[in-house]
ZAKOL-340384 format. One line per 2 residues: their letters; for each residue x, y, z of N, C-alpha, C, CB. Coordinates in pm, whole numbers. Glycine has a CB too. Layout:
A	X:Y:Z:X:Y:Z:X:Y:Z:X:Y:Z ~ ...
REM end
This chain:
XX	13378:5121:9917:13260:5206:9901:13267:5323:9999:13130:5124:9923 ~ 13226:5441:9954:13223:5557:10045:13125:5532:10160:13183:5685:9968
XX	13153:5595:10272:13066:5584:10390:13058:5719:10457:13118:5475:10489 ~ 12938:5764:10487:12919:5894:10549:12974:5895:10690:12771:5932:10549
XX	13067:5988:10714:13127:6001:10847:13072:6121:10920:13279:6012:10836 ~ 13158:6195:10986:13115:6309:11065:13082:6429:10976:13222:6347:11166
XX	12999:6518:11028:12961:6639:10955:13075:6740:10962:12830:6701:11012 ~ 13124:6782:10846:13235:6878:10840:13185:7023:10834:13323:6849:10719
XX	13078:7047:10762:13027:7184:10746:12882:7177:10700:13113:7265:10644 ~ 12808:7283:10732:12670:7293:10687:12642:7436:10645:12572:7247:10797
XX	12588:7451:10524:12552:7582:10472:12401:7596:10461:12616:7606:10337 ~ 12359:7698:10386:12215:7724:10374:12142:7613:10301:12192:7856:10302
XX	12209:7552:10202:12138:7454:10118:12208:7318:10110:12122:7510:9979 ~ 12317:7300:10182:12386:7171:10172:12465:7139:10298:12479:7170:10051
XX	12499:7011:10311:12585:6961:10417:12704:6890:10355:12506:6865:10512 ~ 12819:6900:10419:12939:6831:10372:12983:6734:10480:13053:6933:10336
XX	12990:6608:10443:13025:6500:10536:13164:6445:10502:12919:6388:10531 ~ 13232:6400:10603:13359:6331:10582:13331:6192:10527:13439:6322:10714
XX	13411:6149:10431:13404:6010:10385:13485:5926:10484:13460:5995:10237 ~ 13415:5840:10555:13478:5763:10663:13584:5667:10612:13374:5687:10740
XX	13588:5640:10482:13680:5540:10428:13805:5602:10364:13609:5454:10327 ~ 13814:5734:10359:13931:5796:10298:13948:5937:10352:13919:5798:10144
XX	14071:5985:10356:14097:6122:10401:14087:6222:10286:14236:6130:10465 ~ 14077:6173:10164:14078:6263:10048:13940:6286:9987:14168:6207:9943
XX	13836:6231:10049:13703:6242:9992:13601:6301:10088:13657:6109:9946 ~ 13494:6358:10031:13382:6408:10109:13253:6366:10040:13389:6562:10125
XX	13143:6375:10113:13010:6351:10061:12932:6482:10072:12938:6234:10136 ~ 12876:6529:9963:12806:6657:9961:12656:6632:9943:12861:6749:9847
XX	12581:6672:10042:12437:6646:10047:12360:6777:10028:12397:6580:10180 ~ 12268:6779:9933:12182:6895:9912:12055:6882:9996:12146:6910:9763
XX	12016:6991:10059:11897:6992:10144:11774:7033:10063:11917:7087:10264 ~ 11659:7010:10122:11532:7045:10056:11496:7191:10081:11418:6954:10105
XX	11592:7280:10076:11568:7420:10107:11610:7509:9991:11642:7461:10234 ~ 11536:7616:9970:11570:7719:9873:11572:7851:9950:11467:7723:9752
XX	11673:7934:9924:11689:8057:9999:11704:8176:9904:11810:8048:10093 ~ 11685:8294:9958:11706:8418:9884:11740:8527:9984:11580:8456:9799
XX	11801:8635:9933:11836:8746:10020:11934:8708:10128:11713:8802:10084 ~ 12044:8638:10088:12146:8593:10184:12086:8505:10293:12215:8713:10248
XX	11986:8426:10255:11928:8331:10350:11816:8387:10435:12033:8280:10437 ~ 11783:8516:10416:11675:8577:10494:11542:8509:10461:11666:8730:10468
XX	11518:8487:10332:11401:8412:10289:11441:8266:10273:11341:8469:10155 ~ 11364:8179:10333:11400:8038:10330:11272:7955:10329:11489:8000:10451
XX	11263:7866:10231:11149:7775:10224:11199:7636:10189:11044:7824:10120 ~ 11117:7541:10219:11153:7401:10193:11046:7339:10104:11167:7321:10326
XX	11092:7259:10008:10995:7179:9934:11055:7041:9906:10954:7249:9802 ~ 10970:6941:9916:11014:6802:9901:11073:6779:9762:10896:6706:9925
XX	11189:6714:9759:11252:6680:9633:11359:6776:9589:11150:6671:9528 ~ 11368:6892:9654:11464:6993:9611:11607:6938:9617:11453:7119:9697
XX	11641:6867:9724:11775:6811:9738:11806:6710:9629:11791:6746:9874 ~ 11707:6628:9595:11727:6527:9490:11742:6593:9353:11610:6427:9488
XX	11660:6696:9325:11672:6766:9197:11809:6835:9185:11559:6870:9181 ~ 11853:6894:9294:11983:6964:9293:12097:6867:9272:12003:7041:9424
XX	12092:6752:9338:12200:6655:9323:12202:6596:9182:12185:6543:9426 ~ 12085:6567:9127:12079:6515:8990:12134:6617:8890:11934:6477:8952
XX	12098:6744:8909:12148:6849:8820:12298:6864:8833:12079:6983:8851 ~ 12348:6868:8956:12491:6881:8980:12569:6767:8915:12520:6884:9130
XX	12523:6644:8936:12594:6528:8883:12607:6535:8731:12523:6398:8923 ~ 12497:6571:8665:12501:6577:8518:12591:6690:8470:12359:6595:8462
XX	12587:6804:8540:12673:6916:8500:12820:6881:8516:12639:7042:8583 ~ 12856:6817:8625:12995:6780:8645:13039:6671:8548:13018:6735:8788
XX	12948:6582:8514:12981:6482:8411:13011:6550:8279:12865:6380:8394 ~ 12936:6656:8249:12960:6733:8127:13098:6798:8132:12851:6840:8107
XX	13132:6858:8246:13264:6921:8259:13375:6818:8241:13279:6990:8396 ~ 13358:6702:8302:13459:6596:8289:13475:6554:8143:13421:6473:8375
XX	13362:6544:8072:13367:6506:7931:13442:6610:7848:13226:6488:7876 ~ 13439:6736:7893:13510:6844:7823:13652:6863:7875:13433:6974:7837
XX	13695:6777:7967:13831:6787:8019:13851:6902:8116:13927:6802:7906 ~ 13744:6952:8176:13752:7063:8272:13768:7004:8412:13626:7156:8264
XX	13880:7029:8480:13904:6965:8610:13802:7007:8715:14045:6999:8659 ~ 13750:6909:8786:13650:6934:8890:13659:6826:8997:13507:6938:8830
XX	13585:6842:9104:13600:6752:9219:13501:6636:9220:13584:6830:9347 ~ 13410:6629:9124:13306:6525:9125:13366:6387:9102:13200:6556:9019
XX	13320:6289:9180:13365:6150:9163:13252:6060:9116:13422:6097:9294 ~ 13142:6056:9193:13031:5967:9158:12911:6001:9246:13072:5815:9174
XX	12796:5950:9209:12679:5964:9293:12688:5875:9415:12553:5933:9213 ~ 12614:5909:9518:12611:5829:9642:12468:5782:9671:12667:5911:9762
XX	12377:5877:9683:12235:5845:9692:12157:5959:9627:12190:5823:9842 ~ 12027:5961:9643:11943:6056:9569:11979:6202:9598:11798:6032:9602
XX	12028:6232:9718:12055:6371:9756:12203:6398:9781:11977:6407:9879 ~ 12290:6301:9755:12431:6313:9793:12522:6261:9682:12458:6236:9924
XX	12637:6329:9665:12738:6278:9572:12875:6277:9638:12741:6363:9443 ~ 12965:6198:9582:13101:6185:9634:13193:6279:9557:13151:6037:9623
XX	13284:6343:9629:13374:6438:9566:13509:6434:9635:13316:6581:9569 ~ 13611:6482:9564:13741:6498:9627:13736:6615:9724:13852:6520:9520
XX	13805:6602:9832:13811:6708:9932:13898:6822:9880:13866:6655:10067 ~ 13848:6945:9887:13920:7062:9838:13942:7162:9951:13843:7127:9723
XX	14045:7244:9934:14060:7365:10017:13994:7477:9938:14214:7397:10051 ~ 13871:7510:9978:13792:7601:9898:13848:7743:9903:13647:7600:9945
XX	13843:7810:9789:13882:7951:9778:13758:8034:9807:13943:7985:9635 ~ 13767:8125:9900:13649:8195:9951:13606:8310:9858:13676:8250:10090
XX	13585:8273:9733:13534:8368:9635:13435:8295:9544:13651:8432:9552 ~ 13333:8367:9503:13243:8317:9401:13282:8380:9268:13094:8348:9436
XX	13280:8299:9162:13311:8349:9028:13181:8349:8948:13422:8260:8958 ~ 13144:8464:8896:13020:8477:8820:13054:8513:8676:12926:8583:8883
XX	13000:8435:8583:13018:8459:8440:12885:8507:8384:13067:8330:8365 ~ 12889:8617:8307:12766:8678:8255:12769:8687:8103:12746:8818:8316
XX	12663:8635:8042:12642:8654:7899:12547:8770:7873:12587:8525:7835 ~ 12456:8793:7968:12352:8895:7953:12353:8986:8076:12212:8829:7934
XX	12337:9115:8053:12329:9211:8164:12192:9203:8228:12357:9356:8114 ~ 12190:9161:8354:12066:9153:8430:12102:9143:8577:11978:9031:8385
XX	12003:9143:8663:12027:9124:8806:12110:9235:8868:12095:8993:8829 ~ 12195:9195:8964:12273:9293:9040:12373:9369:8953:12346:9224:9154
XX	12409:9314:8839:12503:9385:8750:12447:9522:8712:12531:9301:8623 ~ 12317:9530:8695:12255:9657:8657:12260:9759:8770:12110:9634:8615
XX	12262:9710:8896:12278:9801:9009:12417:9864:9010:12252:9728:9141 ~ 12516:9783:8978:12655:9833:8979:12685:9916:8855:12754:9715:8988
XX	12618:9884:8745:12643:9953:8618:12511:10008:8563:12711:9858:8515 ~ 12457:10113:8622:12329:10166:8575:12336:10223:8434:12281:10273:8669
XX	12457:10238:8379:12472:10288:8243:12449:10179:8138:12610:10349:8224 ~ 12437:10054:8182:12419:9940:8091:12272:9900:8090:12509:9820:8133
XX	12216:9880:7972:12076:9841:7959:12058:9692:7986:12024:9877:7821 ~ 11947:9659:8051:11917:9518:8073:11901:9447:7939:11788:9502:8159
XX	11956:9326:7933:11948:9248:7810:12068:9263:7720:11826:9285:7735 ~ 12159:9355:7754:12281:9371:7674:12359:9240:7671:12369:9485:7730
XX	12398:9197:7552:12476:9074:7537:12624:9106:7549:12446:9004:7402 ~ 12695:9027:7627:12838:9045:7643:12912:8945:7555:12880:9028:7790
XX	12994:8997:7465:13079:8913:7378:13217:8976:7375:13018:8900:7232 ~ 13314:8920:7448:13309:8796:7527:13231:8816:7657:13451:8746:7558
XX	13218:8708:7731:13146:8712:7857:13219:8801:7957:13128:8571:7915 ~ 13144:8850:8055:13201:8925:8167:13222:8829:8283:13107:9045:8209
XX	13338:8838:8348:13368:8754:8465:13388:8844:8585:13494:8664:8440 ~ 13316:8815:8694:13326:8893:8817:13356:8801:8935:13196:8973:8842
XX	13416:8861:9039:13445:8788:9163:13371:8852:9279:13597:8785:9191 ~ 13324:8768:9369:13256:8815:9490:13313:8742:9611:13102:8794:9480
XX	13342:8818:9717:13395:8759:9839:13282:8694:9918:13469:8865:9925 ~ 13309:8577:9975:13207:8508:10053:13208:8563:10197:13233:8353:10053
XX	13146:8680:10212:13137:8746:10342:12989:8778:10365:13226:8878:10349 ~ 12921:8694:10441:12776:8707:10458:12737:8842:10516:12724:8598:10548
XX	12812:8889:10617:12773:9013:10684:12785:9135:10593:12857:9033:10808 ~ 12859:9123:10483:12870:9232:10386:12799:9197:10255:13017:9264:10359
XX	12715:9094:10260:12632:9052:10146:12716:9020:10023:12531:9162:10113 ~ 12824:8947:10045:12911:8899:9936:12951:9012:9841:12840:8789:9857
XX	13039:9101:9888:13076:9218:9806:13154:9181:9680:13159:9314:9889 ~ 13143:9269:9581:13221:9258:9458:13369:9276:9491:13175:9363:9353
XX	13452:9196:9426:13597:9202:9448:13664:9256:9322:13654:9063:9485 ~ 13745:9359:9336:13828:9410:9227:13973:9401:9272:13789:9557:9188
XX	14055:9335:9190:14196:9313:9224:14282:9425:9167:14244:9175:9170 ~ 14358:9489:9251:14453:9594:9210:14593:9537:9227:14433:9727:9294
XX	14648:9485:9116:14777:9418:9125:14895:9515:9130:14795:9325:9009 ~ 14871:9640:9100:14978:9740:9110:15010:9767:9256:14939:9872:9038
XX	14906:9792:9334:14926:9822:9476:14914:9698:9564:14826:9926:9522 ~ 14887:9581:9502:14870:9456:9574:14759:9468:9678:15001:9414:9642
XX	14646:9521:9633:14530:9535:9720:14410:9465:9657:14498:9685:9747 ~ 14319:9427:9742:14190:9375:9698:14085:9475:9746:14162:9229:9752
XX	14008:9531:9651:13909:9633:9682:13770:9569:9685:13914:9748:9579 ~ 13695:9599:9789:13561:9544:9805:13456:9653:9782:13544:9482:9945
XX	13352:9617:9704:13246:9711:9671:13110:9647:9702:13254:9754:9523 ~ 13016:9728:9744:12880:9680:9767:12826:9622:9636:12788:9795:9819
XX	12769:9502:9644:12728:9431:9523:12605:9492:9456:12700:9287:9555 ~ 12528:9574:9528:12403:9626:9472:12398:9778:9467:12286:9574:9552
XX	12515:9842:9465:12521:9986:9449:12609:10020:9330:12576:10054:9578 ~ 12588:10135:9266:12679:10176:9158:12823:10177:9208:12640:10315:9104
XX	12915:10137:9122:13055:10130:9164:13104:10261:9223:13143:10091:9046 ~ 13061:10373:9168:13107:10503:9215:13064:10532:9359:13057:10613:9124
XX	12960:10462:9405:12907:10486:9539:12927:10369:9635:12760:10518:9531 ~ 12974:10257:9583:12969:10135:9662:13097:10089:9729:12923:10029:9578
XX	13203:10171:9726:13330:10127:9786:13311:10098:9934:13440:10233:9765 ~ 13361:9982:9979:13351:9941:10119:13485:9953:10192:13300:9799:10128
XX	13584:9880:10143:13715:9881:10210:13814:9804:10124:13705:9818:10353 ~ 13937:9799:10171:14039:9722:10101:14100:9620:10197:14148:9814:10044
XX	14150:9513:10138:14221:9412:10216:14350:9378:10142:14132:9284:10238 ~ 14450:9333:10215:14578:9298:10153:14566:9164:10082:14690:9293:10259
XX	14651:9144:9982:14660:9014:9917:14739:8922:10008:14727:9024:9774 ~ 14668:8832:10075:14730:8751:10179:14846:8667:10127:14628:8662:10242
XX	14834:8617:10004:14936:8526:9950:15034:8595:9857:14870:8413:9877 ~ 15023:8726:9843:15116:8796:9754:15065:8805:9612:15249:8729:9755
XX	15122:8897:9538:15073:8927:9403:15086:8808:9309:15148:9044:9346 ~ 15200:8740:9309:15222:8631:9213:15123:8517:9235:15366:8579:9224
XX	15105:8478:9361:15014:8368:9393:14870:8406:9361:15027:8327:9540 ~ 14833:8529:9397:14696:8576:9372:14669:8584:9222:14674:8713:9438
XX	14767:8631:9147:14751:8644:9002:14734:8508:8937:14871:8717:8941 ~ 14814:8411:8980:14802:8276:8926:14664:8218:8954:14911:8184:8984
XX	14618:8230:9081:14487:8175:9118:14376:8243:9040:14464:8191:9270 ~ 14388:8374:9022:14286:8449:8949:14276:8402:8805:14317:8599:8954
XX	14389:8387:8739:14389:8341:8600:14329:8202:8589:14531:8341:8543 ~ 14365:8113:8683:14311:7978:8679:14159:7978:8695:14374:7892:8788
XX	14109:8059:8789:13965:8061:8813:13889:8123:8696:13935:8138:8941 ~ 13945:8227:8636:13881:8286:8518:13874:8182:8405:13959:8413:8470
XX	13983:8112:8383:13986:8011:8278:13884:7901:8303:14125:7951:8266 ~ 13880:7850:8427:13785:7745:8462:13641:7793:8446:13808:7696:8605
XX	13616:7916:8489:13480:7970:8481:13436:7987:8336:13473:8105:8554 ~ 13525:8038:8252:13490:8057:8112:13469:7923:8042:13600:8136:8040
XX	13554:7824:8072:13536:7692:8011:13406:7627:8057:13656:7601:8046 ~ 13377:7639:8187:13255:7581:8241:13132:7645:8178:13250:7597:8393
XX	13134:7778:8168:13021:7848:8107:13003:7805:7962:13040:8000:8116 ~ 13112:7797:7888:13104:7761:7747:13043:7621:7729:13242:7766:7683
XX	13085:7527:7813:13032:7391:7802:12884:7386:7834:13109:7297:7896 ~ 12844:7454:7941:12703:7453:7979:12617:7535:7883:12686:7507:8122
XX	12672:7646:7834:12598:7728:7738:12567:7648:7612:12678:7855:7702 ~ 12666:7574:7563:12645:7493:7443:12544:7381:7469:12778:7433:7395
XX	12552:7320:7589:12459:7212:7622:12316:7264:7630:12498:7146:7755 ~ 12296:7379:7692:12162:7436:7701:12112:7480:7564:12162:7555:7799
XX	12201:7527:7480:12160:7574:7347:12097:7463:7264:12279:7633:7273 ~ 12134:7337:7290:12075:7226:7215:11927:7211:7245:12148:7096:7248
XX	11881:7273:7355:11739:7269:7391:11676:7408:7381:11722:7212:7533 ~ 11743:7498:7307:11694:7635:7287:11673:7707:7421:11562:7632:7208
XX	11769:7690:7509:11768:7760:7638:11893:7846:7646:11761:7659:7758 ~ 11875:7973:7683:11989:8064:7697:12043:8058:7839:11949:8209:7661
XX	12173:8030:7851:12241:8041:7980:12279:8187:7997:12367:7945:7988 ~ 12211:8255:8087:12227:8399:8105:12349:8432:8190:12103:8459:8170
XX	12362:8363:8303:12480:8378:8387:12498:8252:8470:12469:8503:8478 ~ 12613:8242:8536:12648:8121:8609:12743:8156:8721:12710:8016:8516
XX	12721:8098:8839:12811:8114:8952:12881:7981:8981:12735:8164:9077 ~ 13012:7983:8994:13084:7863:9035:13175:7898:9153:13168:7804:8917
XX	13224:7794:9220:13326:7809:9322:13439:7712:9291:13268:7784:9464 ~ 13558:7746:9333:13676:7666:9305:13751:7634:9434:13769:7738:9205
XX	13835:7533:9426:13917:7497:9540:14045:7430:9494:13840:7405:9634 ~ 14137:7415:9587:14264:7351:9559:14256:7204:9597:14380:7420:9635
XX	14296:7119:9503:14289:6974:9521:14416:6926:9590:14269:6902:9384 ~ 14403:6881:9714:14521:6835:9789:14583:6710:9730:14483:6809:9934
XX	14507:6634:9651:14560:6509:9597:14632:6529:9464:14449:6410:9579 ~ 14634:6653:9413:14695:6676:9282:14781:6802:9285:14587:6688:9172
XX	14871:6808:9380:14968:6918:9390:14903:7055:9402:15058:6917:9269 ~ 14786:7058:9464:14722:7186:9490:14663:7254:9369:14817:7276:9552
XX	14640:7182:9260:14583:7247:9142:14442:7296:9172:14581:7150:9021 ~ 14401:7401:9106:14270:7460:9126:14169:7393:9034:14273:7613:9102
XX	14057:7350:9090:13953:7281:9013:13817:7340:9048:13956:7128:9041 ~ 13718:7310:8967:13581:7351:8995:13525:7264:9107:13491:7342:8867
XX	13467:7328:9209:13413:7254:9323:13269:7291:9351:13497:7278:9446 ~ 13228:7266:9476:13094:7300:9524:12988:7227:9443:13071:7453:9517
XX	12882:7296:9403:12772:7235:9328:12736:7323:9209:12647:7213:9419 ~ 12669:7265:9112:12610:7342:9001:12465:7296:8991:12688:7320:8863
XX	12376:7374:9052:12235:7338:9059:12151:7448:8992:12191:7317:9206 ~ 12022:7435:9004:11932:7537:8949:11938:7667:9030:11788:7484:8946
XX	12014:7668:9140:12036:7789:9219:12154:7871:9166:12060:7753:9365 ~ 12239:7810:9085:12366:7873:9046:12363:7943:8911:12474:7770:9045
XX	12250:7944:8844:12246:8007:8712:12112:8076:8689:12272:7904:8601 ~ 12108:8154:8582:11982:8199:8525:11970:8134:8389:11975:8357:8515
XX	11856:8074:8361:11831:8012:8231:11696:8061:8178:11834:7855:8241 ~ 11700:8106:8051:11579:8161:7987:11547:8078:7862:11599:8311:7950
XX	11447:7992:7867:11405:7919:7746:11370:8016:7633:11285:7828:7777 ~ 11426:7990:7517:11403:8077:7402:11456:8217:7420:11258:8084:7374
XX	11544:8237:7520:11596:8370:7546:11494:8465:7608:11648:8429:7421 ~ 11383:8411:7658:11272:8490:7710:11276:8491:7863:11136:8435:7659
XX	11304:8607:7920:11314:8618:8067:11185:8578:8137:11350:8760:8106 ~ 11071:8602:8075:10942:8571:8139:10922:8421:8156:10827:8629:8058
XX	11004:8340:8089:10992:8193:8098:11100:8133:8186:10998:8131:7958 ~ 11169:8214:8265:11282:8167:8345:11242:8048:8433:11336:8280:8432
XX	11339:7956:8451:11312:7832:8524:11395:7817:8651:11338:7715:8434 ~ 11476:7915:8683:11576:7902:8789:11528:7963:8922:11707:7969:8746
XX	11622:7978:9016:11588:8027:9150:11538:8171:9149:11707:8016:9240 ~ 11568:8245:9041:11521:8384:9034:11370:8392:9049:11563:8447:8901
XX	11300:8287:9008:11154:8283:9025:11119:8297:9173:11096:8150:8967 ~ 11192:8227:9260:11168:8236:9404:11203:8374:9457:11249:8128:9479
XX	11314:8431:9409:11354:8565:9453:11245:8668:9422:11486:8608:9387 ~ 11178:8650:9310:11079:8749:9265:10937:8717:9310:11082:8758:9115
XX	10919:8604:9379:10786:8568:9428:10754:8647:9554:10776:8416:9455 ~ 10653:8734:9552:10626:8819:9668:10587:8739:9792:10516:8917:9634
XX	10516:8628:9772:10472:8546:9885:10483:8399:9846:10327:8581:9928 ~ 10549:8322:9931:10570:8180:9901:10447:8099:9939:10694:8126:9977
XX	10342:8117:9862:10218:8043:9885:10236:7897:9844:10101:8107:9808 ~ 10138:7816:9877:10142:7674:9839:10151:7661:9687:10017:7599:9892
XX	10071:7740:9616:10072:7732:9469:10205:7779:9412:9958:7816:9411 ~ 10262:7885:9472:10391:7936:9424:10501:7832:9442:10428:8066:9496
XX	10502:7764:9557:10604:7664:9583:10582:7539:9496:10605:7625:9732 ~ 10458:7509:9466:10429:7397:9376:10484:7425:9238:10277:7371:9369
XX	10466:7549:9191:10519:7587:9060:10672:7587:9060:10466:7726:9019 ~ 10732:7634:9170:10878:7635:9180:10932:7492:9176:10923:7706:9310
XX	10868:7402:9250:10910:7262:9249:10903:7204:9108:10823:7179:9345 ~ 10799:7239:9035:10785:7190:8897:10900:7239:8811:10650:7236:8837
XX	10944:7362:8833:11059:7415:8758:11185:7334:8786:11082:7563:8792 ~ 11212:7308:8913:11332:7233:8949:11328:7092:8894:11349:7229:9102
XX	11211:7031:8898:11196:6896:8842:11220:6899:8692:11056:6839:8873 ~ 11167:7001:8625:11184:7012:8480:11331:7031:8443:11100:7127:8425
XX	11402:7116:8519:11543:7139:8490:11624:7012:8511:11599:7252:8578 ~ 11596:6938:8619:11667:6812:8643:11644:6714:8528:11622:6750:8775
XX	11524:6715:8472:11493:6629:8357:11566:6677:8232:11341:6625:8332 ~ 11571:6809:8213:11633:6864:8093:11784:6840:8090:11605:7014:8084
XX	11852:6851:8205:11996:6831:8204:12033:6687:8173:12054:6871:8338 ~ 11940:6594:8193:11966:6456:8157:11989:6441:8007:11851:6367:8201
XX	11944:6539:7929:11959:6535:7783:12087:6603:7737:11841:6600:7717 ~ 12168:6653:7831:12295:6715:7792:12379:6615:7714:12373:6767:7916
XX	12442:6659:7606:12520:6567:7523:12657:6536:7584:12538:6625:7383 ~ 12657:6453:7689:12782:6417:7756:12853:6311:7673:12754:6365:7901
REM end
């Protein structure tokens, strides 16, 4: 049986613990916190960690049923699940079906609500001090270009960094992550569609599995913080973390309504056709 060991890392909304019984496993615990604005806004509500873990477990079970490689192993307790230990790739992969959010800041020529067929896939570097800039890969010059995530591309250039692992390695990793992201989005989009809910966009993270020759798999978590979901395709009925981002003041009533959304989503994912 897994056993919680020492704390390996702690982020804004989760903790990662060493599995004391194996070197290849970790325990991932979701906290009762919701954040926005790179963690500047932070509130806590009871049950958030349990709702996030329940949602994550069901989503990863869905991915496993679709043959999409991921790090999920099993549940541990109400707020924690067991996973394979990964060497995480410090990029977020965002898949978009609908133009909304920060995409409109970067592409002011695109109207909100535009449907992307096929989906758009974007990468963002996990650099807090630069607010997770957009990443554009230039394989001709072997450079990685960083752009401000909330400015038009023509105005948002920040800097460039070298491809640390070389063009061939970077290209392989990029293709793998795009494939995993598209497969993950397709599986979740179809599952949500059975309940007349539109999956608008989705953020995932990936890592290299040390127990399987370094193959790249889906890691981290998939909670109500990682997507936008619109019941009936109606933005005004959104159930995800965007509600918290758009709440001017986190009053008691506002947080009560947010908690109800997270509870509802955790209940809805239980109906996914795994």
